[in-house]
N, C-alpha and C positions, 0 to 999 in steps of 0.2 A: 780860624786857627787861633789858639791861645798862646801867648808868650809868657814864659816863666820869668817873673821879675828878678829872681836871684841869679839867673844865668843868661837870660836873653834867648834861650832856646825855644823854638816854637814846637808845639805838638805836631805830630805827623799822622795823617789819616792812613788807614791800611792801604787804600788804593794808591795814594801818593808814594808810600813805601814800596809797593809793588812796581810802580813806574820807575823809581830810582834803581831798584834791583835789576829790572829789565834793561834799562839803559846801560848800567854798568856791565851787564853780561852780553851786550850787543844784540839784544832782542828788541822787537818793535813793541813799545808800551801801548800802542793803539789796539793791540790784540787782546789786552787784558779785559775781561768782562767787568762791568761796573754795575753796581746796584746798591741801594741803601740796605745796610745790614739788617735793619729791623724788618724788612719785607722778604728777606731771603729764607727765613726759617732755620738758618744755621744756628747751632747752639753757641753759647758764649756771650760774654759781655759786649754791649754796644760800644763802650768806651774803655780802652785799656791803656794805662800809662805806666811808664817805667820811671821811677824817681831814683836817680843815681847819686843824690847829694851825699848820703852817708858813705857810699863806696868811694866817691871822689875825695872825700876828706881823708881817707886812709891810703890813697895812692899818691905817688910822686909825679905821675904824668896826668895830663889833662885828658879827660874822656871827651871824645868828639861826638857830636850829634849825628843823626842818621844821614842828613844831607851832606855833611862834611865827610863822614866816613865812606859813604858810597860814591862820592865824587871821584875817588881815586887819587886825590891830592894827599900827600903825606907831609904835613908840616912838621917842623921841629917840635918835639915834645917840650912842654913847659911845665 
């Protein structure tokens, strides 16, 4: 995992994001199939990143990372 030096946010793998969503929704993350994307034959990029720095500069609230957002914790906006 790579950490962004400007925010401290780590990148999130697709599988990890699926696990977070499954846990949030009360599903068993162990039931998610796993495979390296490059061997699945599925179309699309092997690495996809969302850079929200420009959006964050225009907002008055702090954007939360996937782990924080999907944890169900609602901190006070800063």
